[in-house]
N, C-alpha and C positions, 0 to 999 in steps of 0.2 A: 496667497489665495483666500478670498473671503468666504464667509459661511454660505452665502447664496450660490457661489461657484461650486463649492463642495457638495451642498444639497442637490443641485443639478447634475453634477458629475455621479453621485451616488444614485440619484433616480434613474439617469440614463444606464448605469450599470445593472440596475435591478430590471428595468426594462428589457436589456439585452438577454437577460436571464429567463424572464417569464416569456417572452416571445419566441424563445427557442423551441421548436417542435420535438427535438431530441430530449430537451429537458422534460417536457410533458410526458413523453413515451417513457423516460426513466422514472418518472414519479409513479407512473402505473406499475412497472416493474417492482419498484421499491415497495408500493402497498401489496403486490402479490407475494413478495417475500417476507413481508411482516405479518401478514394475515394469518398463515399457518400457526405463528407462536399464540395466537389469541384462539384458534380453533382446535388445537391439539394441546393437551395438557400432559406433562410427564411427572409422574408421582413417584414415590419410592418403590412402589410394588405393582404399578399398573400405568398404562396409557389411557388417557380419556379422549375421545372423538366427539367433537361438536357437544361438548358438555353432557353428553347422555350416555354413549357406548364405551364401554370399559374393556381393556384387553390385557391381560397378564403378560409379564415380560416372559414367562416360561413358555406361554403358548407362541409368542412371536419368535423366540429362540429356537423353538421346535419347527417352526414353519420354514424360517429363513435359514436354518441350520448354522447359525453364528452363535456360538455359547458367549455368556457373559461371565467373566471371572467372579468368584464368589465374594472377593474382597474389594470390588469395584461397584460404586453405586450407578445402577444402571440409568437413572434419569440424568445424573450428572455427566455420564460418559456421553449420552445421546445428546444432551444440549451443547455441550461443548463441541462435539463433533459437527452438529449444524452450525454453530457460530464459526467454526474453522471453514467450513466449505463455502459459506455465505460471504465471509468478510475477506478470506485471503484467496478464495477461487474466483467467485462471480464478482464481487465489488473489487477486490484488489488487482483483477488483471482485465476482465471483460469490461467491467464498469468503468475503470480508469481508460480504457482504450475508447470506449464510446464517448467519455466526457472530453478527451483530449480532440477527437473528431468532431464534437459538437462545438467546442470552443475555439478551433483552429483559426476560424475565419474572423475573430473579434478584431485584431489587430490590422490585418490586410485591408478589411473593409473601411475601417477608420482611415487608412492612409490614403483612400481612394481621393482624388481631387475633389475638393468641395464638399467631402461627406462631414467635417467638423464644422464648417461654415454655417451648415443649416442647423445645427444644434447650440451655437454659442453666439451671443451677441458681442461678447469680450472676447479677446484673443487668450489662450490658454496654452500654456507651453507643451511641447511633444513629450517631455518627461512626465508631466502630470498626466497626460492623456493615455501614456503607455502604463503607468501605474493603475490608473483606474481600469484599464482593460486587463490587467493582470488581476486586479481584486475583482473584476466581474468573472472570472474563471474560477477563483477561490470561492466566490459566493455561490456559484454554480453547484461546486462539488460540495461546499459546506452544508447548504441546504440538504442535499441528498443524502450525505453521509451520516449527518445528525438525525435525520429522520429514520434512516435505515437502522442504525445501531440503536437509538432511542426507543424507537418503536419495538425492536425485537426484545431489547431490556425490559421494557414495560410488560409485553406479552409473556415472558417468562416468570416475572414477578407476580403478575396478576393471576394468571392461570395455573403454571406450574409450582409457584411459590419458591422459586430458584432465585436467588440475588447473586448477581455478580459484577459488583461495581467496577472491577478492573475491566469488564468488557466495553464499558463506555470509553474507555481511551482509543479503542479501535476507530472511532469516528476522527480523533484528531490525527492518527496515523494515516489514515486514508487521504485527508487533506494535505499531510506532509508530503506524501508520496506523488500526489497530484501537482503539488506546487514546485517540486523539483521538475517534473516534466513540462508543466505550463511554462515555466521560466525559459526553458529551451525552445518551446514553440513559441513564444512572445519574440526571442531573438531571431529565430528564423524567419517568422512573418514580417518582422521588421525589415531585415535585410532583403528577402526576395519578395516580399508583398504578394505571397502566394500561400493560400490556405492548403492546397495540395501538397506542395513542397513542405509545409510545416508539419501536416500529419504524417508523410512518409519518413522525413528525418527524424521525427520524435519517436515514432515506433521503431525505426532502426536503432536509434540510441537506446532505447528502453531495452530492446533484446540483447543488444551488443554490452550494454552496461551490466545486465544481469550475468551474461556468461562470463565476463571479466571478473566480477566480484566472486562468482561461484569457483572459477579457476584459482583465484588467489586464495581461498579458504582451502581448496584442495592442496595448493602448493604449501601453504603453511602447515597443514596436517603431514603432509609428506616430508617435509623437513624436519619437523619435531621426531616424527617417528625414525627417520633415518638416523637423526643424531642420537637418538635413545639406542638403536641397534647398534651402532658404533660403539657406544659406551658398554653395552652388555656384551659384545663379541671381542672388543678391543682390536678392531679390525686395523685400524690405523696407528701404528706404533710410533713412538717418537723416534725420529732420525731416519724413518724409511724414505726411500727414493721414489718419486712418481714419474712415470714414463711420459713421452711426449703426448702420447694418445690421451692419458688422462688429463694433460694440461689442456689440450684442445677441447676436450668434453667439458672439463671445468668452465673454460673461457666463454663457450657457447651456453653452458647452463647458467652462467652468471648474467650474461647478455639477456637471456630470456626472462630470468627472475627480475632484473632490474626494469625491463620494458612493462612486465606484468605489475610489479610494484608501482610503476610510473602511472600506469592507466588507472590503477585500483584506486590511488589517492587522487587522481585528476578528475576522474569521472564521477557524476553524482551517485550517491549510495542508494539506489532505488530498492534494494534488497533490505535495507535496514528498517524498513517500516514495520514488518514482522517481528524483528528483533525487539524494537523499540516497545511494540504492544506488549509482548511477553515480559519484558524488564518491568514496564509501568504495572503490569497486572501483578506481578511478583510483589512489587513494592506496595501496592494498595492491600493486597491479600495478606501480606507478610509471610509470604512462602519462599522467598529468596534465600540465598546463602546468608547464614548469620556469622558474621566475622567479630572475632573477639581479641582484644589486645592482651598480650601476655606479659 
């Protein structure tokens, strides 16, 4: 593939994003979420609204009835709370769902008969076209993610004087989460050539995968707790005889555990985006666990 074809494919991907009405709507939502960080300043002892009106934290806590612990910085607690709500709630769930719905038609529309013939004068392989449509989705979310995270970070730095470099990694993890779901959307769109099927199956996979991974985490915690309990109480003594009912329960439990483990390792780890963000933030800020060789 020469440079002219690559430039043409990139321009086509960019046009797919800019012509999308949902993209324009999400840009407006992004501006609405970034704007408060420039209009409201969180300082050590007060909040500034529209650069003019000041409100003490004591007045706010008395009004809302939510006390702030004396050993916690009020401004840092509020800013991190806003970051978590916006990134993990609005952008990490609702925003990703909207982006999946907005980009699900990229592949089915391209596979319509004669659609590619109107764009290229030279033949281009289907693999290249699919990769560029996949890139179009990443570009769609990447622009929104970096605008949202970068805008909020700049607002907190300039107005509140709060610097959180680790927060910038949230944009990368949002793109990572979308990339997992979008790859499945491209697969479904290629097989079914239906954007509706792609949206529904991706949403089902998103919810099912999240439930499986949460169940796996709970299973691991339960197994560790049970093993520790056995060690403490010495319930299982060496040479004890197990009944047939215990053997059947153990077989069924082993089968369920194996099924859960298989699904956990096979399905994409959509819930790891938040974990990755936290680990990257700890690495950047130097607040993670310190390991020392003995």
